[in-house]
C-alpha positions as CSV (number, residue, x, y, z in Angstrom):
1,M,-0.1,0.3,0.1
2,A,1.5,3.5,-0.8
3,E,2.0,5.8,1.6
4,D,0.3,9.1,2.1
5,T,3.3,11.1,2.2
6,P,3.0,14.7,0.5
7,S,5.3,15.1,-2.7
8,P,7.8,17.8,-2.4
9,A,6.8,21.1,-3.8
10,P,7.9,22.2,-7.4
11,T,10.9,24.6,-7.4
12,P,9.6,27.8,-9.2
13,L,11.2,28.3,-12.3
14,A,13.5,31.3,-13.2
15,P,12.0,34.2,-14.7
16,V,12.8,34.2,-18.9
17,S,13.4,37.6,-20.4
18,A,10.8,38.4,-23.6
19,E,14.0,38.5,-25.8
20,T,14.9,34.7,-25.0
21,Q,11.5,33.8,-25.4
22,R,11.8,35.2,-28.7
23,A,14.8,33.3,-29.6
24,A,13.6,30.1,-28.5
25,Q,10.3,30.7,-30.7
26,K,12.4,31.6,-33.5
27,R,14.5,28.4,-33.4
28,R,11.2,26.3,-32.8
29,N,9.5,27.8,-36.2
30,L,12.8,27.5,-37.7
31,V,13.0,24.0,-36.9
32,L,9.1,23.3,-38.0
33,A,9.9,25.2,-41.5
34,L,12.4,22.5,-42.0
35,L,10.6,19.4,-41.3
36,L,7.9,20.7,-43.1
37,I,10.1,21.4,-46.2
38,G,11.5,18.0,-45.8
39,F,8.4,16.3,-45.7
40,V,7.0,17.7,-48.9
41,M,10.7,16.9,-50.8
42,L,9.7,13.5,-49.4
43,I,6.2,13.3,-51.1
44,F,7.4,14.9,-54.4
45,V,10.5,11.9,-54.5
46,V,8.1,9.2,-53.5
47,T,5.8,10.8,-56.4
48,L,8.1,11.0,-58.9
49,V,9.5,7.5,-58.3
50,R,5.7,6.0,-58.2
51,L,5.1,7.9,-61.7
52,K,8.0,6.8,-63.3
53,T,7.8,2.9,-62.1
54,S,4.0,3.2,-63.3
55,S,5.3,4.5,-66.8
56,L,7.5,1.6,-67.1
57,D,5.1,-0.6,-66.3
58,G,3.1,0.4,-69.0
59,G,0.9,2.8,-67.2
60,S,-1.3,0.5,-65.9
């Protein structure tokens, strides 16, 4: 049976400046943009490969 001891209080986080938050947001936006571009390129390559194999099979 679990003991009913209270868990320790969470330590408060240090205040973060608006400039630091903005820099973190820019990094997240850049990572998301790069992932989106990579995904679009992957879909493009897969589509080209499928079209090429389809045309080599006689178009069926």
